[in-house]
C-alpha positions in Angstrom: 67.3 115.7 148.0 71.0 116.3 147.9 72.6 118.6 150.5 74.7 121.5 149.4 78.5 121.0 149.4 80.5 123.6 151.2 84.2 124.3 151.5 86.0 125.9 154.4 88.4 128.8 153.8 90.5 130.2 156.6 91.6 133.9 156.6 95.3 134.7 157.3 94.3 136.1 160.7 92.4 132.9 161.7 95.4 130.8 160.7 97.6 133.0 162.9 95.1 132.6 165.7 95.2 128.8 165.4 99.0 128.8 165.2 99.3 130.8 168.3 96.8 128.7 170.2 98.6 125.5 169.1 102.0 126.8 170.1 100.6 127.7 173.5 99.2 124.2 174.1 102.4 122.6 172.7 104.4 124.4 175.3 102.2 122.9 178.0 102.0 119.4 176.6 102.4 118.1 173.0 99.3 115.9 173.4 97.2 119.0 174.0 98.2 120.3 170.6 97.1 117.0 169.0 93.8 117.2 170.9 93.3 120.8 169.7 93.8 119.7 166.1 91.2 117.0 166.6 88.8 119.5 168.1 89.2 121.8 165.1 88.7 118.9 162.7 85.5 118.0 164.6 84.3 121.6 164.3 85.0 121.6 160.6 83.0 118.4 160.1 80.1 119.9 162.0 80.3 123.1 159.9 80.4 121.1 156.6 77.4 119.1 157.7 75.2 122.1 158.6 76.8 125.6 158.8 73.5 127.2 159.6 73.1 125.2 162.8 75.3 127.4 164.9 74.6 130.7 166.8 74.8 134.1 165.1 77.0 136.6 166.7 75.7 140.2 167.2 77.5 141.5 164.1 76.4 141.3 160.5 75.9 137.7 159.3 78.7 136.1 161.3 78.2 132.9 163.3 80.3 131.0 165.8 81.0 127.4 166.6 82.6 126.4 169.9 85.5 124.0 170.0 84.9 121.0 172.1 87.1 120.6 175.2 88.8 124.0 174.5 87.6 127.5 175.5 87.7 128.8 171.9 85.2 129.7 169.2 85.6 129.9 165.5 83.9 133.0 163.9 82.7 132.4 160.4 80.4 133.6 157.7 78.7 131.6 154.9 78.9 133.0 151.4 77.4 130.9 148.6 79.2 127.5 148.9 82.1 128.7 151.1 82.4 128.9 154.8 84.9 131.7 155.6 86.6 131.4 159.0 87.6 134.9 160.0 88.9 134.4 163.6 89.5 131.8 166.3 89.1 133.5 169.6 89.0 132.7 173.3 85.4 132.5 174.5 86.0 135.2 177.0 86.7 137.8 174.3 84.2 140.7 174.4 81.7 141.4 171.6 83.4 144.8 171.2 86.8 143.1 170.5 85.1 140.7 168.1 83.4 143.5 166.1 86.8 145.3 165.9 88.5 142.2 164.5 85.7 141.5 162.0 85.7 145.0 160.6 89.2 144.6 159.2 
């Protein structure tokens, strides 16, 4: 049996999130920015392998995947053959803030 092929699409807001996070880590140390990129790529690989394996958040059909070695989570939703990433947020963000972001 063939597994379904998915593609990942980032929203403008999630790209802005990642850019701000990368800039922050680059100010601290350039190698941190590289490690962040590696962590995001690992998360993408895991999502493409099985997007349903990760926890649902308490809002609609959204799910989250935690970035390895960094305190951030990617919030996404699966629609047909696409994985839509809507936000990349610090893990300490409240559910209330997440709901507000995802309602946009």
